[in-house]
C-alpha positions in Angstrom: 0.0 0.0 0.0 1.5 3.4 -0.9 2.0 5.9 1.8 0.3 9.2 0.9 1.0 12.6 2.1 -1.6 14.2 4.3 -4.2 15.7 2.0 -3.9 19.0 3.9 -0.3 19.2 4.9 0.3 21.8 7.6 1.9 25.1 6.4 5.6 25.1 7.0 6.8 27.8 9.4 7.7 30.9 7.6 10.3 32.0 10.1 13.7 30.3 10.0 15.4 32.0 13.0 17.0 29.9 15.6 15.0 30.8 18.7 11.7 30.0 16.9 13.0 26.7 15.7 14.2 25.8 19.2 10.8 26.7 20.6 9.1 24.4 18.1 11.5 21.6 18.8 11.2 21.9 22.5 7.4 21.9 22.3 7.6 18.7 20.1 10.0 17.1 22.5 7.8 17.7 25.5 4.7 16.7 23.7 6.2 13.3 22.9 8.2 12.7 26.1 6.2 13.9 29.0 3.4 11.4 28.8 5.9 8.6 28.6 8.0 9.8 31.5 5.1 10.7 33.6 3.5 7.3 33.2 6.8 5.6 33.9 7.4 7.7 37.0 3.9 6.9 38.3 4.1 3.1 37.4 1.4 3.4 34.7 3.3 2.4 31.6 1.9 -1.1 31.7 -1.6 0.4 31.8 -0.9 2.6 28.7 -0.1 -0.3 26.3 -2.9 -2.8 26.5 -3.3 -5.5 23.8 -6.7 -6.2 22.1 -7.2 -9.2 24.4 -7.0 -6.9 27.4 -3.5 -8.0 28.6 -0.5 -5.6 28.9 1.8 -5.6 26.0 4.9 -7.4 26.9 7.4 -5.1 25.1 5.8 -1.7 24.5 6.5 -0.2 27.9 10.2 -0.6 27.7 10.1 0.3 24.0 8.5 3.6 24.8 10.7 4.4 27.7 14.1 3.3 26.3 13.6 5.0 23.0 12.2 8.2 24.4 15.1 8.5 26.8 17.7 7.8 24.1 16.2 10.6 22.0 16.0 13.2 24.7 19.1 12.3 26.7 21.5 14.9 25.2 18.8 17.6 26.0 18.6 16.2 29.6 22.3 16.3 29.9 22.4 20.1 29.5 21.2 20.3 33.1 19.4 23.0 35.1 19.3 26.7 34.6 17.0 29.7 35.0 14.9 29.8 31.8 11.5 28.2 31.1 13.3 25.5 29.1 15.7 24.8 31.9 12.8 24.4 34.3 11.1 22.0 31.9 14.4 20.1 31.6 14.7 19.8 35.4 11.1 18.5 35.6 11.9 15.9 32.9 15.1 14.8 34.6 13.2 14.1 37.8 10.5 12.2 35.9 13.2 10.3 33.9 15.1 9.1 36.9 12.0 8.1 38.7 10.8 6.2 35.7 14.1 4.4 35.5 14.0 3.5 39.2 10.6 1.9 38.7 11.5 0.2 35.5 14.5 -1.7 36.9 13.3 -2.4 40.5 12.1 -6.1 40.6 9.9 -5.2 43.6 8.2 -2.3 41.8 4.8 -2.8 40.0 6.4 -0.8 37.2 9.2 -3.3 36.7 9.7 -3.8 33.0 10.6 -6.8 30.8 14.3 -7.0 30.0 14.7 -10.6 28.8 11.5 -12.6 28.6 9.2 -13.6 25.7 11.7 -13.5 22.8 14.3 -11.2 21.5 12.6 -7.9 21.6 13.6 -6.8 25.1 17.2 -6.8 24.0 16.5 -4.1 21.5 15.1 -1.7 24.1 17.5 -2.6 26.8 20.1 -1.3 24.3 18.2 1.9 23.8 18.1 2.4 27.6 21.8 1.8 27.8 22.4 4.3 25.0 20.3 6.9 26.9 22.4 6.4 30.0 25.6 6.8 27.9 24.3 10.0 26.3 23.3 11.5 29.6 25.9 10.1 32.1 25.6 13.0 34.5 21.8 13.6 34.6 20.5 10.1 34.1 23.2 7.6 35.4 24.5 10.2 37.9 21.0 11.0 39.0 20.3 7.5 40.2 20.7 6.1 43.7 23.3 3.4 44.3 20.5 0.8 44.6 18.9 1.8 41.4 22.3 1.7 39.6 22.7 -1.9 40.9 19.2 -2.7 39.5 20.1 -1.1 36.1 23.3 -3.2 35.9 21.3 -6.3 36.8 18.7 -5.5 34.1 21.3 -4.9 31.5 23.0 -8.2 32.3 19.8 -10.1 32.3 19.4 -9.4 28.5 22.5 -11.5 27.9 20.3 -14.6 27.6 19.0 -13.2 24.3 21.0 -14.2 21.3 21.0 -11.4 18.7 20.3 -12.0 15.0 23.2 -11.7 12.5 22.2 -8.2 11.4 21.9 -4.8 13.1 20.9 -6.6 16.3 24.5 -7.4 17.0 24.8 -3.7 18.0 22.2 -4.1 20.7 24.2 -6.6 22.5 27.3 -4.5 21.9 25.6 -1.4 23.2 24.5 -3.1 26.4 28.1 -4.3 27.0 29.5 -0.9 26.2 27.3 0.6 28.9 28.4 -2.0 31.4 32.0 -1.2 30.5 31.4 2.5 31.0 29.6 2.2 34.3 31.2 -0.9 36.0 34.6 -1.1 34.3 33.7 -4.7 33.2 31.9 -6.3 30.3 31.8 -9.2 27.9 34.0 -7.9 25.1 33.1 -10.6 22.6 29.7 -9.1 21.5 31.3 -5.7 21.1 34.2 -7.1 19.0 31.8 -9.2 16.9 29.4 -6.4 16.2 32.1 -4.0 15.0 33.9 -6.5 13.0 30.8 -7.8 11.3 29.8 -4.2 10.3 33.2 -3.7 8.8 32.5 -6.7 6.7 29.1 -5.6 5.8 30.1 -2.1 4.6 28.3 -1.5 1.2 30.0 1.7 0.2 29.1 5.4 0.1 28.5 5.6 3.8 26.1 2.7 4.1 26.2 -0.6 5.8 24.3 -3.8 5.0 21.8 -4.9 7.6 23.6 -8.2 7.7 25.5 -9.5 4.7 22.9 -7.9 2.3 22.1 -4.2 1.8 18.6 -3.1 2.7 17.1 0.0 1.2 15.6 1.5 4.4 16.6 3.8 7.2 18.2 1.3 9.6 21.6 2.9 9.0 20.0 5.8 10.8 17.6 4.2 13.2 20.3 1.9 14.6 23.5 1.1 12.8 25.5 4.3 12.3 24.7 6.0 15.6 25.2 2.9 17.8 28.3 1.8 15.9 29.8 5.2 16.2 29.1 5.6 19.9 30.3 2.1 20.7 33.6 2.5 18.9 34.1 6.0 20.4 33.8 4.8 23.9 36.1 1.9 23.3 38.7 4.3 21.8 38.4 6.6 24.8 39.1 3.7 27.1 41.9 2.4 24.8 39.9 -0.8 24.3 39.4 -2.8 21.1 37.7 -2.2 18.7 38.4 1.5 19.2 41.0 1.4 16.5 38.1 1.5 13.9 37.0 5.0 15.1 38.4 7.0 12.2 36.8 5.0 9.4 33.5 4.6 11.3 33.3 8.3 11.8 34.1 9.1 8.2 31.4 6.7 7.0 28.9 8.2 9.5 29.4 11.7 8.2 29.1 10.6 4.6 25.8 9.0 5.5 24.7 12.2 7.3 25.5 14.1 4.1 23.4 11.8 2.0 20.6 12.1 4.5 20.5 15.9 4.3 20.1 15.6 0.5 17.0 13.5 0.9 15.1 16.4 2.4 13.0 18.5 0.0 12.6 22.3 0.4 9.0 21.4 1.6 10.2 19.2 4.4 9.3 15.9 2.7 11.6 12.9 2.1 11.3 9.4 0.5 9.5 6.8 2.5 11.4 3.6 1.7 11.8 0.3 3.5 10.4 -1.1 6.7 9.6 0.7 10.0 8.5 3.9 8.2 6.2 4.6 11.2 9.2 5.6 13.2 8.7 8.9 11.3 11.5 11.5 11.6 13.6 9.0 13.6 14.8 8.2 10.1 17.1 11.2 10.5 18.8 10.3 13.7 22.3 10.2 12.1 21.9 13.6 10.6 20.5 14.9 13.8 23.3 13.4 15.8 25.9 14.9 13.4 24.3 18.3 13.9 24.3 17.8 17.7 28.0 17.0 17.7 28.8 19.8 15.2 30.6 17.2 13.2 29.1 17.9 9.8 30.7 17.4 6.4 32.1 20.7 5.0 29.3 20.6 2.3 26.7 21.2 5.0 26.0 24.1 7.4 24.7 23.6 10.9 21.9 26.1 10.3 20.9 24.5 7.0 20.7 21.1 8.5 18.6 22.3 11.5 16.2 24.1 9.1 15.8 20.9 7.1 15.1 18.8 10.1 12.8 21.4 11.6 10.7 21.3 8.3 10.5 17.5 8.4 9.5 17.3 12.0 7.0 20.1 11.8 5.3 18.6 8.8 5.0 15.2 10.4 4.2 16.1 14.0 1.5 18.6 13.0 -0.4 16.2 10.7 -3.9 15.7 11.8 -4.4 12.5 13.8 -0.8 12.1 14.9 -1.8 12.0 18.6 -4.8 10.5 20.3 -7.1 12.4 22.7 -4.8 11.5 25.7 -1.7 12.9 24.0 -0.1 9.6 23.0 1.5 9.0 19.6 -0.5 7.0 17.1 1.0 4.6 14.6 1.4 6.1 11.1 3.8 7.9 8.8 1.7 11.1 8.3 -1.1 11.1 10.9 -2.8 7.9 11.9 -2.0 5.1 9.5 -2.1 1.8 11.4 -2.0 -0.2 8.2 1.5 1.0 7.6 2.8 -0.9 10.6 4.8 -4.2 10.4 3.8 -6.9 12.8 6.6 -5.9 15.3 5.5 -2.3 15.5 3.6 -1.2 18.6 2.5 2.1 20.1 5.6 1.9 22.2 8.1 1.3 19.5 7.1 4.3 17.4 8.6 6.6 20.1 11.8 5.9 18.2 10.9 9.2 16.4 12.4 11.1 19.4 15.8 10.0 18.1 15.3 12.6 15.3 15.3 15.3 18.0 19.0 15.0 19.1 20.1 18.2 17.4 
């Protein structure tokens, strides 16, 4: 089934100044994140994701929390201040740390699933690990010693899941990288394997195969390039293998970001190709990450990239039907389009869109 643009796309903002863009981005971030963080802090995530048979969804709560935190972590890491944005950030930091506390405490009614029922929990354990690495001061540093112990136990519990021979190798590697960062110890084998396999699977022009074969989708941005770069960077910083691959991994990531920028039209549209299109503007995580880090190719300007991302996000987030009456994100590419979801998509997993807000 083809994905159609909204019949009445929202007018793009006419102003391109930085403060107005930031205000729009902040409003979008809070609109997406606060319901998830509040429900997590109040032990209500299980209640928010109910299956048609009336039972709680086994994976969606951790999907929503882990992915949301991974997307907003760089913003949280900025810390407190005196502006309205700073106060909103402080509020979200409090909600986030309470949500993590409930999620990893086996005695809490809000305890989430990190290893049961198949492979999916590994994916979102990895996104939670990525969030902690992206905000080591505000998230990891904001947790009590007992909660940190629970986090470590939750991460280790996911080791029982064997990853597929594709981008999933990076999920195991991300979990182990977080354990290395926060405990000084990890199982190095999954890290080494994930990085080596992706060197073998490099397809050229900034793109990796998702496994031995190339897939024409946005998984280089959803998962592969950002996780690979951050894993190798931390290993390099700690003088651990496979940190020696950092230079080539970074070069490829920036080339992929350059290609991504060229996919954005002046109207804020982009090609919808491949699976998981309901992750919306999460498709541009790598470009957003490059802008956040101010590590853009010389052909791109920071202002131009942010304007392009702002146009994409505005067009998608303001489409009618994007949110339900309770403020929760609906499945779709443009508005509510549940038929566009693959079987593994849930109303929790679509919060991967927050990964497009890193910049």
